[in-house]
Each structure stands twice: as structure tokens, then as C-alpha cells.
C-alpha positions as CSV (number, residue, x, y, z in Angstrom):
1,M,95.8,85.0,133.7
2,F,95.7,88.7,134.3
3,D,92.2,88.5,135.8
4,L,93.6,86.0,138.4
5,V,96.2,88.6,139.4
6,I,93.4,91.1,139.9
7,A,91.6,88.5,142.0
8,C,94.8,88.1,144.1
9,F,95.0,91.8,144.9
10,I,91.3,91.9,145.8
11,G,91.9,89.1,148.2
12,I,94.9,90.9,149.7
13,M,92.8,94.0,150.4
14,I,90.1,92.0,152.1
15,G,92.6,90.0,154.1
16,T,94.3,93.2,155.2
17,G,91.0,94.5,156.4
18,T,90.0,91.4,158.3
19,G,93.5,91.1,159.8
20,M,93.6,94.7,161.1
21,V,90.1,94.6,162.7
22,P,90.1,92.8,166.1
23,G,87.7,89.9,166.4
24,I,87.0,89.6,162.7
25,H,88.2,86.2,161.5
26,V,89.0,85.5,157.9
27,N,86.4,82.7,157.9
28,T,83.7,85.4,158.5
29,A,84.5,87.2,155.3
30,G,84.8,83.9,153.6
31,A,81.4,82.8,154.8
32,I,79.8,86.0,153.5
33,M,81.5,85.6,150.1
34,F,80.5,82.0,149.8
35,A,76.9,82.8,150.7
36,S,77.0,85.3,147.9
37,S,78.7,82.9,145.4
38,G,75.4,82.1,143.6
39,F,75.2,85.7,142.6
40,L,79.0,86.3,142.1
41,L,79.5,83.2,139.8
42,N,77.2,84.9,137.2
43,Y,80.1,87.4,136.6
44,I,83.3,85.6,137.7
45,S,84.7,82.1,137.5
46,P,85.0,79.7,140.4
47,E,88.8,79.9,140.0
48,F,88.6,83.7,140.3
49,L,86.7,83.4,143.6
50,C,89.0,80.8,144.9
51,V,92.1,82.9,144.2
52,I,90.4,85.6,146.3
53,F,90.0,83.1,149.1
54,V,93.6,82.0,148.9
55,S,95.2,85.5,148.9
56,M,92.7,86.7,151.5
57,S,93.8,83.9,153.9
58,I,97.5,84.4,153.4
59,A,97.2,88.2,153.8
60,H,95.1,87.8,157.0
61,A,97.5,85.3,158.5
62,L,100.4,87.8,158.2
63,I,98.6,91.1,158.8
64,E,96.9,89.9,162.0
65,F,100.2,90.0,163.8
66,V,100.1,93.9,163.7
67,P,97.1,94.4,166.1
68,S,98.0,91.3,168.0
69,M,101.4,92.5,169.1
70,L,100.9,96.3,169.1
71,L,97.5,96.2,170.9
72,G,97.5,92.7,172.5
73,V,94.4,91.5,170.6
74,P,94.6,87.7,170.2
75,E,93.6,85.2,167.5
76,E,94.3,81.5,167.7
77,G,97.3,81.7,165.4
78,T,98.9,84.8,167.2
79,A,97.9,84.1,170.8
80,T,101.3,82.7,171.9
81,S,103.2,85.6,170.2
82,I,101.3,88.3,172.1
83,L,103.4,88.3,175.3
84,P,106.9,88.5,173.6
85,G,105.6,90.8,170.9
86,H,103.9,93.1,173.4
87,R,107.0,93.1,175.6
88,M,109.1,94.3,172.6
89,V,106.7,97.2,172.1
90,L,107.1,98.2,175.7
91,E,110.8,98.1,175.2
92,G,110.6,100.5,172.2
93,R,111.3,97.7,169.7
94,S,108.0,97.5,167.8
95,K,109.6,98.0,164.4
96,E,111.9,95.2,165.0
97,A,109.1,92.9,166.1
98,I,107.0,93.7,163.0
99,R,110.0,92.9,160.8
100,I,110.6,89.6,162.6
101,V,107.0,88.3,162.1
102,S,106.9,89.6,158.5
103,I,110.1,87.8,157.5
104,G,109.1,84.7,159.4
105,G,105.7,84.5,157.5
106,F,107.3,85.2,154.1
107,G,110.1,82.8,154.6
108,A,107.9,80.0,155.7
109,I,105.8,80.2,152.6
110,V,108.9,80.0,150.5
111,V,110.1,77.0,152.5
112,V,106.7,75.3,152.0
113,I,106.7,75.9,148.2
114,L,110.3,74.7,147.8
115,M,109.6,71.5,149.8
116,L,106.1,70.8,148.3
117,P,107.3,67.8,146.3
118,I,108.7,66.2,149.4
119,F,105.7,67.0,151.5
120,S,103.3,65.7,148.8
121,V,105.0,62.3,148.9
122,C,105.6,61.9,152.7
123,L,102.8,63.7,154.5
124,P,99.7,61.9,153.0
125,F,101.3,58.6,154.1
126,L,102.0,60.0,157.6
127,Q,98.5,61.4,157.8
128,G,96.9,58.0,157.2
129,I,98.9,56.1,159.8
130,S,98.9,58.9,162.5
131,K,95.2,59.5,162.8
132,P,94.4,56.8,165.4
133,Y,97.4,58.0,167.5
134,T,96.6,61.7,167.4
135,W,95.7,61.9,171.0
136,I,99.0,60.1,172.0
137,I,101.1,62.5,169.9
138,L,99.3,65.5,171.4
139,T,99.8,64.2,174.9
140,V,103.5,63.4,174.5
141,V,104.4,66.6,172.8
142,S,102.4,68.7,175.3
143,V,104.0,67.0,178.4
144,Y,107.5,67.4,176.8
145,M,107.0,71.1,176.1
146,I,105.7,71.7,179.6
147,Y,108.8,70.0,181.0
148,R,111.2,71.8,178.6
149,L,109.8,75.2,179.3
150,S,109.7,74.8,183.1
151,N,112.6,75.9,185.3
152,G,112.4,73.4,188.2
153,K,109.9,71.1,189.8
154,R,107.7,73.9,191.1
155,A,107.4,75.6,187.7
156,F,106.6,72.2,186.1
157,I,103.8,71.5,188.6
158,W,102.2,75.0,188.1
159,S,102.6,74.7,184.3
160,M,100.9,71.3,184.2
161,L,98.1,72.6,186.4
162,L,97.6,75.6,184.2
163,F,97.5,73.4,181.1
164,I,94.9,71.1,182.7
165,L,92.8,74.0,184.0
166,S,92.8,75.9,180.7
167,G,91.9,72.6,179.0
168,I,88.9,72.2,181.3
169,L,87.9,75.7,180.6
170,G,88.1,75.1,176.9
171,W,86.1,71.9,177.2
172,V,83.4,73.6,179.3
173,M,83.1,76.5,176.8
174,L,82.7,74.1,173.9
175,Q,79.8,72.4,175.8
176,T,77.9,75.7,176.4
177,P,75.2,76.9,174.1
178,I,77.6,79.4,172.6
179,S,78.8,79.0,169.0
180,S,82.4,77.8,168.8
181,G,83.5,81.0,167.1
182,I,82.2,83.2,169.8
183,S,83.4,80.9,172.6
184,L,86.9,80.9,171.2
185,M,86.9,84.7,170.8
186,C,85.8,84.9,174.4
187,T,88.4,82.6,175.9
188,F,91.3,83.9,173.8
189,S,90.4,87.5,174.6
190,G,90.5,86.7,178.3
191,L,93.5,84.2,178.4
192,F,95.8,86.1,176.1
193,G,94.4,89.6,175.4
194,I,92.8,91.3,178.3
195,S,94.9,89.6,180.9
196,T,98.2,90.6,179.2
197,I,97.1,94.2,178.8
198,L,95.9,94.4,182.5
199,F,99.2,93.0,183.7
200,S,101.3,95.3,181.5
201,L,99.5,98.3,183.0
202,N,101.6,97.7,186.1
203,D,104.8,98.3,184.2
204,S,104.3,101.4,182.2
205,S,102.1,104.5,182.2
206,S,103.0,105.5,178.7
207,I,104.2,103.8,175.5
208,P,108.0,104.4,175.2
209,H,109.6,106.0,172.3
210,Q,109.8,103.4,169.5
211,S,113.4,103.2,168.1
212,K,113.8,104.0,164.5
213,F,116.8,101.7,164.4
214,Y,116.5,97.9,164.4
215,E,118.9,95.1,163.9
216,F,117.8,92.1,161.9
217,I,120.5,89.7,161.0
218,V,119.7,86.6,159.0
219,D,121.9,84.0,160.6
220,A,121.8,80.2,161.0
221,D,119.3,80.5,163.9
222,T,117.0,82.7,161.8
223,I,116.9,80.2,158.9
224,K,116.4,77.4,161.4
225,S,113.4,79.1,163.0
226,I,111.8,80.0,159.7
227,F,112.3,76.4,158.5
228,A,110.8,75.1,161.8
229,G,107.8,77.3,161.4
230,G,107.2,76.3,157.7
231,T,107.7,72.6,158.4
232,A,105.4,72.7,161.5
233,G,102.7,74.4,159.4
234,A,103.0,71.8,156.7
235,I,102.6,69.0,159.3
236,L,99.6,70.8,160.8
237,G,98.0,70.9,157.3
238,F,97.7,67.1,157.4
239,L,97.5,65.9,161.0
240,P,93.9,65.8,162.3
241,G,93.3,67.7,165.5
242,F,96.3,70.0,165.1
243,G,96.0,73.7,164.6
244,P,98.1,76.8,165.4
245,A,97.6,76.2,169.1
246,Q,99.2,72.7,168.9
247,G,101.7,73.7,166.3
248,S,103.2,76.5,168.4
249,I,104.6,73.9,170.8
250,I,105.9,71.8,167.9
251,A,107.7,74.9,166.4
252,Q,109.1,75.8,169.7
253,G,110.6,72.3,170.1
254,A,111.8,72.1,166.6
255,C,113.9,75.3,166.9
256,R,114.5,75.0,170.6
257,T,113.1,78.4,171.4
258,S,110.9,79.8,174.2
259,D,108.8,82.9,174.5
260,E,111.2,84.3,177.1
261,G,114.6,85.9,177.1
262,D,117.0,86.0,174.2
263,D,114.9,83.5,172.2
264,T,112.1,86.0,171.5
265,K,113.3,86.6,167.9
266,N,113.4,82.9,167.1
267,F,110.1,82.2,168.8
268,L,108.3,85.0,166.8
269,L,109.9,83.8,163.5
270,A,108.8,80.3,164.0
271,N,105.3,81.3,165.2
272,S,104.6,83.7,162.3
273,G,106.0,81.1,159.9
274,L,103.7,78.5,161.4
275,N,100.6,80.7,161.0
276,T,101.1,81.5,157.3
277,S,102.4,78.1,156.2
278,D,99.5,76.3,158.0
279,T,97.1,78.6,156.1
280,L,98.7,77.5,152.8
281,F,98.8,73.8,153.6
282,S,95.2,73.7,154.8
283,L,94.3,74.7,151.2
284,I,96.9,72.4,149.5
285,A,95.5,69.5,151.5
286,I,92.4,69.5,149.3
287,Y,94.6,68.3,146.4
288,L,96.9,66.0,148.3
289,I,94.5,64.1,150.6
290,G,91.1,65.4,149.4
291,N,90.4,66.8,152.9
292,P,89.9,70.6,153.4
293,R,91.4,71.6,156.7
294,S,90.0,75.1,157.2
295,G,86.8,77.0,156.7
296,I,88.2,78.7,153.6
297,A,89.3,75.4,152.2
298,V,85.8,73.9,152.7
299,Y,84.3,76.8,150.6
300,M,86.9,76.2,147.9
301,S,86.1,72.5,147.8
302,Y,82.5,73.3,147.1
303,L,83.4,75.7,144.3
304,I,85.8,73.4,142.5
305,S,84.5,69.9,142.1
306,E,87.8,68.4,140.8
307,F,91.0,69.9,142.2
308,T,93.7,69.4,139.6
309,I,97.5,70.0,139.5
310,G,96.7,73.1,137.5
311,H,94.7,74.5,140.4
312,L,97.5,73.6,142.8
313,L,100.1,75.6,140.7
314,V,97.8,78.6,140.4
315,F,97.1,78.7,144.1
316,T,100.7,78.2,145.0
317,F,101.7,81.2,142.7
318,T,98.8,83.1,144.3
319,S,100.1,82.4,147.8
320,L,103.6,83.6,146.9
321,L,102.3,86.8,145.3
322,A,100.0,87.4,148.3
323,V,102.6,86.9,151.0
324,S,105.1,89.1,149.1
325,V,102.6,92.0,148.8
326,S,101.4,91.4,152.4
327,L,105.0,91.6,153.6
328,M,105.2,95.2,152.4
329,I,101.8,96.0,153.7
330,C,102.6,94.6,157.1
331,L,105.9,96.6,157.3
332,K,104.1,99.8,156.3
333,L,101.1,99.3,158.7
334,G,103.4,98.2,161.5
335,D,105.6,101.3,161.2
336,S,102.7,103.6,160.9
337,F,101.0,102.2,164.0
338,S,104.3,102.4,165.8
339,N,104.7,106.1,165.0
340,L,101.1,106.8,166.0
341,M,101.5,105.1,169.3
342,Q,104.5,107.1,170.4
343,G,103.5,109.6,173.2
344,V,100.1,108.1,173.6
345,D,99.0,107.5,177.2
346,Y,99.5,103.8,177.6
347,K,96.8,103.3,180.3
348,K,94.2,105.2,178.2
349,L,95.1,103.2,175.1
350,S,95.0,99.9,177.0
351,I,91.7,100.6,178.6
352,A,90.3,101.6,175.2
353,V,91.6,98.4,173.6
354,I,90.0,96.3,176.4
355,I,86.7,98.1,176.0
356,L,86.9,97.6,172.2
357,M,87.5,93.8,172.7
358,I,84.6,93.5,175.1
359,V,82.2,95.5,172.8
360,I,83.1,93.4,169.7
361,L,82.6,90.2,171.7
362,Y,79.1,91.3,172.9
363,V,78.2,92.6,169.5
364,F,78.9,89.2,168.0
365,A,77.0,87.6,170.9
366,F,73.9,89.7,170.3
367,V,74.1,89.2,166.5
368,Y,74.3,85.4,166.9
369,E,72.0,85.4,169.9
370,G,74.5,83.9,172.2
371,P,73.8,83.6,176.0
372,V,75.2,86.7,177.6
373,L,75.5,85.2,181.1
374,Y,77.6,82.2,179.9
375,L,79.8,84.6,177.9
376,T,80.3,86.9,180.8
377,L,81.3,84.1,183.2
378,G,83.6,82.7,180.5
379,L,85.3,86.0,180.0
380,I,85.9,86.7,183.7
381,T,87.2,83.2,184.3
382,S,89.5,83.2,181.3
383,T,90.9,86.7,182.2
384,A,91.6,85.6,185.8
385,M,93.3,82.4,184.5
386,G,95.3,84.4,182.0
387,L,96.8,86.5,184.8
388,L,98.1,83.5,186.7
389,P,101.2,82.8,184.6
390,H,102.4,86.4,185.0
391,Y,102.4,86.1,188.8
392,L,103.6,82.5,188.9
393,G,106.5,83.2,186.5
394,V,105.7,80.5,184.0
395,S,105.1,80.6,180.2
396,K,101.6,81.5,179.0
397,S,102.1,79.0,176.2
398,H,100.8,76.4,178.6
399,L,97.3,78.0,178.4
400,M,97.1,76.6,174.9
401,G,95.7,73.6,176.8
402,V,92.4,75.4,176.2
403,L,92.4,73.8,172.7
404,I,94.9,71.0,173.1
405,L,93.2,69.1,175.9
406,P,89.7,69.1,174.3
407,A,91.4,67.7,171.1
408,I,93.1,65.0,173.1
409,I,89.8,64.0,174.7
410,I,87.9,64.0,171.4
411,Y,90.4,61.8,169.6
412,M,90.8,59.5,172.5
413,Q,87.0,58.9,172.5
414,M,87.1,58.3,168.7
415,F,89.9,55.7,168.7
416,V,90.0,54.1,172.1
């Protein structure tokens, strides 16, 4: 048992590294380890390697919020949190923002573990009957959220247009000769990363002093938001076609939050909880429905031929230990970055971050021999589209149509 604890800490270290480096997805590290599994399994057991995978995934899901909010570098699971989180940084509230996402992620894992018996009974049944209607569910939820987050008819029309245009962009990018990983990196960098940083350059020339004092009160709204994030993540673990992009709008609706105004705290709590709980449930789905729902889960399904209740208990304990340790790491790294950023010229830092994102993108493009021209056009288009919500005064959440609309089309083709 002690060796599995060691494996857990190894995974946490790897997940912390992948979470802090912009553009590096946890599946990349998982792919490298899985490719080396033939050699590694001569010295360690499949369970040891799977524990590394579990803890690595959980740590990455929580730690990735640090660069996402402080630097504005997006991943699929953190894209919608960039704007409110980045805004808190410019208000000198970075320490508060880090604590919000840390508690949200930790609390959602606890919620999922406590409700696992209920989920194990209900969700496999729901998964079976909902699959043919996935595109209808996505459409209804998307239209509802566009309506609820719009203030007036004009905002609704613009929001719907942005949702459709971003969906068309996502569909086109997925049809190009670019690998899906690089195309998603490109579109998310433009829609939520570079565009947000470019717009924020108009507001501040330097990063303000980050307050040492922060107020975090666990009240009924806090618990509701954590519960909403955990529940939404569990649902995503079973429903086909749903990921963090689609789940963010479900979590928003469940806790009745938005990414604007006074609801920023509840939004970040739900979004971080969604990200970590979805990571856990994508692994648990191997046991409950025999269907791995993430790259890491697929690797684990190859390593363990028969997923038993014993494996489920070990991986559940691993996730709880991983999220507890990652919570402390996230707080420490977040505070350290906040202190380092004080007094730094904001324009220079922003330009450096933009250059870093572009360099990483093209490095991956050259490594995987992706077409540079397609990539450049996609990056310019997505950046321009990402600037529109700022000037139109609507939520950037609607740009999640980049993944939701293609999912609707795919499942409509499958079952209609």
C-alpha cells in the first residue's frame, strides 16, 4: 500500500509540472508514459502506473487554474474562468481568486466521493437512455444559457451569433489537416487567451498591488456552487459528447451564476469544481459503464484488463489524497506568482505571455508537422472573434460554441 502512496506523489509532481506549463496537456504526459509502459511494467505494477495517472490528472486539473487566471493562458477546462479570474488579478485580488478555485476543486471531489453510491445507481441508467438525444440536450441547454446570460434582445442576438460563428470556426478547424490537439490549442489560445490579454492591455499599464488580505466565507451559496460543480462533473463523466466546455453552462445554470458582476466567486467555484470532478468521473466511468471518457482513462483501461471494486476504492482514495496535496500546492504557487507579479510592467508581461503562447503553438505544429498556414489563419480568426464579446458587452462563455456546435452536429448525424 505504501508503494501506491509513493506513486500518488509521483503523479502529483508530474501533474503540477504539466499544469503550470502553458500548452502542455496532461494527456501528453500520459501518452509518453503509456508509450513507455512496456519498459516500466518490468519494474512496477499496472496498478502503480494507474495510480500515477489518476493523481497526475487530478493535480493537473486543479493546478492549471494558476497560469490560466494569472497569465490568461487557456485550456478547455479553464477557458470560461479566464475572464473573471483575470479581472480579479487586475483588481488586486489574485490571492482570493486562487483560494476560490482551490476550494472549489477540492470540495467538488469530496462531493463526488460522498455521492458515488447514488451516481453509480442512477447515472449508468441515464447514460443509456440519453445517448440518442444528446444533440437535443446540448441544443436546449445552450439556447437556454444564451437567453439567461443575455440582457435584452440585442445582447441575445449577438450572443447567438457569436455562438454560431464560434461553432462554425470549431467545425472548420476540426476538418483541417491539423491534429485535434493542436487545433484546439490554436482556437482556445485565440478565443480566450490572446484576445483577453490584448483587451486587458487597454485597462492597465502595470499589475496592481495584490492585496494580502482576502475574504472567503463558506456560506450557503458557496456550498451550492461547489455542489453544482461536482454534480455537473459527474454528469459529464457519463453523457457522451459532454466535456468541460458544455459542462460550464450546466454548472452556471445549476447554481444560477454568471461570469460577470457579484457572481464571480460562485462561477469560479462551480467551474473549478466541474473541472476536477469531471476528471475523476471520466476515470470512474471505466468501472461503472465500461467506457473510458478521457485519454488517461483509455490508457488505464489498456493497463488493467478487469476493473474491479478494489481498483475503484484505490483510485478514489488516490484522488482524495491527490486533490488534498494539490490544494496546498495550488495555494503556495498562486501566492508565489502573485508576489512575483507585483510591480511587473503589465504590458511587457502580457506581450511576453502572448509570444510564449504563439511560440509553444508553432513548436507543437512543427513537431507534429502541422500545416503552418492553416494554423496561422485559425489563430488570427479566433483572436479576432475572441475580441468581439469585449466590445459587444456580452459573455465570452458563448464562444464555447466552438466545441458545443460541432458536438451537436456529430450526434445529430449519428442518431437522426
